[in-house]
C-alpha positions, 0 to 999 in steps of 0.5 A: 135595833131591828134596823141595825140587825138587818144592816149587819145581815146585809154586810155579812151577806155582802162579805160572803158574796165578795169572798165567794167571788174572789174564790171563783176568780182565784180558781179561774186564774189558777186554771188558766195558769195550769193549762196543759203544755200540749194545749199551748200554741206552738210554732214547733211541729210535734211529729209522731209515727202517724204524721212524720212522713206526711209532714217531713216528705212535704217540706223542701227544707225542715229542721227536726229536733229529736229529744227526751223530756228529761234531758236538761240540754233539751229543756234549755234548747226549748225556748230558743227553738220555739223563738227560731220557729216563730221567726222563721215562719216568714221565710216559710221554714218549719221546725219540728220535734220528735219525743224519742221516749214516745216515738222510739221507732222513729228515733231508732230509724235515724240512729239517734244516740244522744239528746238533743239530736238535730237533723236537716231534712230536704224533700224527706231525706236527711241532708245533714246534722246541725251541730251549731250553737243551740241558740235562736240567733244561730239557728235562724241565719243557718236555716235561712242560708239553707234556702240559698242555692247550693250550686254557684254559676261558674263562667270562663270569667270567674272559673279561676278565682272559683277554683282557687277560692278554697282548698277543695272545690267541686265543679260540675260541667254540664250541657243543655241536655244533661238535666237529669244528671244536674239534678243528681249533682244538685242533690249531692251539693245540697247534702254536702253544702256544709263541707264543700263549695260547689259550682256548675259550668254550662260551657263546652269550651271551658270543659274542653280546656279542662281536658273533658271530652264527654259531658256531664263531668264532675271534677274535684279541684284541690290544692294538694296531691295531684290537684284534681280528680275527675269522676268516672263512676255511675251518675247517682247521688250515693256514688258521687257523694262518696267520690267527693268525700274520698277525693277531698282527703289527702293521699296521706296525712296527719290525723287529729280530732279536727279532721278525724270526722272527715275520714269517718264520713268518707266511709272507707277503711282507715290505715293508722300508722303510730309513731312517737318521734320525728324519725319514726314519723318520716320513716313510716311516711316513706314506707307507707306513701307508695302503698297509699297511692296504690290503694287510693279510694279503697283505704285512707292512710294516716299518721298518728302521734302516739305521744298524744293519741296512743290510747287510740291503739287500744281501739285497734287492739294494738299494744302501745309499742311503737311504731305500730300499724293497723286498719280500722273500719269506723262504720262497723267497728271492725279492726285489723291490727298488723302483727307487732312482732313483724317489722313494718316495711313497704312490702309488708304494708302492701301485702297486708292491705292486699290481703285485707281488700281481698277479704283474707284477713278476719277482724280481730275481736278482743274479749275478756275470758268467758266466766267459769260460772255465770250464776249471778242475777245479771249475766256477764257477757264477753265478746266470746259468749255474746252471740250465743247468748244475745242472739238466742231466738227463744229469749229476750235479752236486756243488755247494758253496755258499760264502762268501769270508769263511768259514773252513771254506770256505777250509780246504776249498779244497785238498780240493775242488780235488782232488775236482774234479781226480779227476772232471775226466776224467768231466765229461760225467757228474759235475761238481764245481762251486762258487758264491759264495752271497753274490754270486749269488741262486739261481733260483726253482726251487731248493727250499731256502735256503742257511743256512750255509757251506759247504753242499754238495749233489748234484743227481742226474742224471735228470728229477726232479734229486733233491737229496742233502745231503753229510753227510760229514767233508769229507775227500777220501775221504768225497767219493769215497765219497759220489759213489760211493754217490749219483751216478746216473752211475757212474765208476771212479776209478783210482790215478792219479787218487788219487795226490796226497796227501790234505790234512787234513780240515777240521772238518765244521762250517758258519758260519751266515748270518743275514740280520737 
């Protein structure tokens, strides 16, 4: 009996030891499975304010993703981006990422307005945005192609075929002593390689045959209008790039969603001529084309079908009465509508464009009426009271730019109202405000355009009115935390001000606003 008791004790001890071993092993495996994400090795470089310049400036070529952790598209991209980074290691091409919720200043400095935004940097400067498929098998060959020379060698034997290979090609003519100018040309070619084909000729006879008497020279060859443009401006990358972009656009053309980005990217104002039938179109073209030639390089002239894109007239503060004409500055958002009570004539177009170029016409600013009373917790802004309120140097002003039709904006209302109620006792220091961005233009001094709804920005107190993008998840708590962190004026929020229940946070997404 004593023997059997001993055996039972041994068995119990063995089972206890086995159970303990299994528990330790399970715990160990669990700990291995829950290694923090930041400890997992990645071939994608994480950029911060501390290392961004050091890493990006040192790379001849690097792709950078600007993302937010809550963004669904960013999450879907992550494994593809990682796979591309791993595959491109053999080509010595690096991929990197910036968390815009943590590195707000970096993202603001590169005008990141949506997620993910992917940019290509060359020698520390932005070359272009990547807008291709967000798949590894698309990113890999794209980046490999970026390593190839942006400028092809042009000789007398291939000159004609090169010149006729596309609707627009650019050829730089150089001599052996124009290395500095060639470096500028090569930089521009790198930047615009996605849009144009670039060639280089080092042959004085070929240059002479093209009527070029001095070198270096850059010629834009095109299969429309006068056939070619010769650059005569200063040899720097900014002016040369602008010349190429402007020269690649027809003197007058039909505009559509496909070519609209080309006009915006050219950086010069656009004169829109709206028509709603073929007869109007031909008459407008006949009236405007001579003026378009007169103002070539200063204003782009386009015809726009009002039947398909009449809504764009609203963006120029024009009534939907055709024909109509107005000038837009896409970069600043300023608009100059032609008086619709006047008949459109060639002389009228010329006089209006001349006055515009001479700065004799002020931008037309659309505004809702200023509210007679404005005592609600969320202050209502319109164009005509925007500057006096938002640019008050003594106050921090949080502004929601919204659209009445935007679903995300509607979901945000109860939360944003609660934020307004919380800060109402401190409105001499912090103002919670909103503006219908579809019915009110922003004053010229505002340094951005609203591209999606809702857009939320803090205009900080102070002489320089620094602007900080709100990047949170749009919960009540995230607004309080954001203002506590970024507002110049500090206030103490008590429990009494937080007593109302927090509504469910809407998804932190934006609805994109497209003008054409």
